[in-house]
C-alpha positions as CSV (number, residue, x, y, z in Angstrom):
1,X,-159.0,229.7,82.2
2,X,-156.6,227.1,83.2
3,X,-157.0,223.6,81.7
4,X,-157.9,220.7,83.8
5,X,-155.2,218.1,84.1
6,X,-156.0,214.6,85.4
7,X,-153.1,212.2,86.1
8,X,-153.3,209.1,88.3
9,X,-150.7,206.6,89.5
10,X,-150.9,203.3,87.7
11,X,-151.1,201.3,91.0
12,X,-154.5,202.8,91.8
13,X,-156.2,201.1,88.9
14,X,-157.4,197.6,89.7
15,X,-160.6,197.0,87.7
16,X,-161.4,197.2,84.0
17,X,-164.3,196.7,81.7
18,X,-164.7,196.9,77.9
19,X,-167.3,198.6,75.8
20,X,-167.9,199.3,72.2
21,X,-168.8,202.7,70.8
22,X,-172.2,202.5,69.1
23,X,-173.1,204.3,65.9
24,X,-175.6,206.3,67.9
25,X,-172.8,207.5,70.2
26,X,-171.3,209.5,67.3
27,X,-171.9,213.3,67.2
28,X,-171.9,215.8,64.4
29,X,-168.1,216.0,64.4
30,X,-168.0,212.3,63.4
31,X,-166.6,211.0,66.7
32,X,-167.7,209.9,70.2
33,X,-169.7,212.7,71.7
34,X,-168.8,214.0,75.2
35,X,-172.4,213.3,76.4
36,X,-172.1,209.7,75.3
37,X,-168.6,209.4,76.8
38,X,-170.1,210.5,80.1
39,X,-172.8,207.8,79.7
40,X,-170.1,205.2,79.1
41,X,-168.1,206.4,82.1
42,X,-171.4,206.0,84.1
43,X,-171.9,202.5,82.9
44,X,-168.3,201.6,83.7
45,X,-168.9,203.0,87.2
46,X,-172.1,200.9,87.6
47,X,-170.2,197.8,86.6
48,X,-167.4,198.5,89.0
49,X,-169.8,199.1,91.9
50,X,-171.7,196.0,91.0
51,X,-168.6,193.9,91.1
52,X,-167.7,195.4,94.5
53,X,-171.2,194.6,95.7
54,X,-172.0,198.3,96.2
55,X,-175.5,199.2,95.4
56,X,-176.2,202.6,93.8
57,X,-179.6,202.5,95.4
58,X,-180.6,203.0,99.0
59,X,-180.1,200.1,101.4
60,X,-182.7,198.9,104.0
61,X,-181.4,201.7,106.4
62,X,-181.9,204.4,103.8
63,X,-178.2,204.8,103.1
64,X,-177.1,205.2,99.5
65,X,-174.3,206.1,97.1
66,X,-174.4,209.7,95.7
67,X,-172.2,211.1,92.9
68,X,-171.0,214.5,93.8
69,X,-168.9,215.7,90.8
70,X,-167.3,214.6,87.6
71,X,-164.2,215.9,85.8
72,X,-163.3,214.6,82.4
73,X,-160.4,215.4,80.0
74,X,-160.5,214.2,76.4
75,X,-157.2,213.2,74.8
76,X,-158.1,211.6,71.5
77,X,-161.2,210.8,69.3
78,X,-163.0,207.5,69.4
79,X,-165.2,206.3,66.6
80,X,-168.1,204.0,65.9
81,X,-167.3,200.3,66.6
82,X,-164.1,201.2,68.5
83,X,-163.7,198.9,71.5
84,X,-162.7,201.0,74.6
85,X,-161.1,199.8,77.8
86,X,-162.2,201.5,81.0
87,X,-159.7,201.1,83.8
88,X,-161.0,202.1,87.2
89,X,-159.7,202.6,90.7
90,X,-160.3,204.6,93.9
91,X,-158.4,207.4,95.5
92,X,-158.7,210.1,98.2
93,X,-161.0,208.0,100.3
94,X,-162.2,209.5,103.5
95,X,-164.8,208.8,106.2
96,X,-167.7,209.7,103.8
97,X,-166.6,208.9,100.3
98,X,-163.8,209.6,97.8
99,X,-163.1,209.5,94.1
100,X,-163.5,206.8,91.4
101,X,-160.8,207.4,88.8
102,X,-161.1,206.3,85.1
103,X,-158.6,205.9,82.3
104,X,-160.2,205.2,78.9
105,X,-158.0,203.7,76.2
106,X,-158.4,202.1,72.8
107,X,-156.6,198.7,73.0
108,X,-156.3,198.4,69.1
109,X,-153.7,201.1,69.1
110,X,-153.0,201.9,72.8
111,X,-154.3,205.4,72.4
112,X,-155.4,207.3,75.5
113,X,-158.9,208.5,74.8
114,X,-160.0,210.2,78.1
115,X,-159.3,210.5,81.9
116,X,-162.0,211.1,84.5
117,X,-162.6,211.4,88.2
118,X,-166.0,211.1,89.8
119,X,-166.5,212.1,93.4
120,X,-169.0,210.2,95.7
121,X,-170.3,210.2,99.2
122,X,-172.7,208.0,101.1
123,X,-176.0,209.7,102.1
124,X,-178.5,209.0,104.8
125,X,-181.8,209.7,103.0
126,X,-183.8,209.5,106.2
127,X,-181.7,212.0,108.1
128,X,-180.9,214.0,104.9
129,X,-177.2,214.2,105.5
130,X,-173.9,212.7,104.5
131,X,-173.0,209.6,106.4
132,X,-169.9,207.5,106.9
133,X,-169.2,204.8,104.3
134,X,-171.0,201.7,105.5
135,X,-168.7,199.0,107.0
136,X,-169.9,196.3,104.5
137,X,-168.8,198.6,101.7
138,X,-165.4,199.1,103.2
139,X,-165.1,195.4,103.7
140,X,-165.9,194.7,100.0
141,X,-163.1,196.9,98.7
142,X,-159.5,195.6,98.2
143,X,-157.3,195.5,101.3
144,X,-154.7,197.8,99.8
145,X,-157.0,200.8,99.6
146,X,-155.6,203.7,101.6
147,X,-158.2,205.5,103.7
148,X,-157.8,209.1,104.9
149,X,-159.4,209.9,108.2
């Protein structure tokens, strides 16, 4: 099976947040477990969406953000009490959604820990179908974002 490769242009990253690896995030191998890395990526995504004023819940019209997929590659181990930097950005945006991209590094030594990409769409829970990204969401994102029709 071919290995997954995730590489993203530097200019796509425009948000970051920091988190510490907890002792409870460590697995039997003595490093940050993949399940807990996914939880940290999810928390970074939630912080990113909050800062962009994008609710992960349904709005008054029944429209909500839905995660569609997640790809993650691990590059190095992280350990308890490591502070990790999560850089985030957007790419491959279209009428309905796109991808949030992640780069996870350890600032103490500059080591790349992981890369990830999480797909998303907006969903109309009343009509039970994918719906275009709400205009207020588009308006809340940086002007330099490239949209694909």
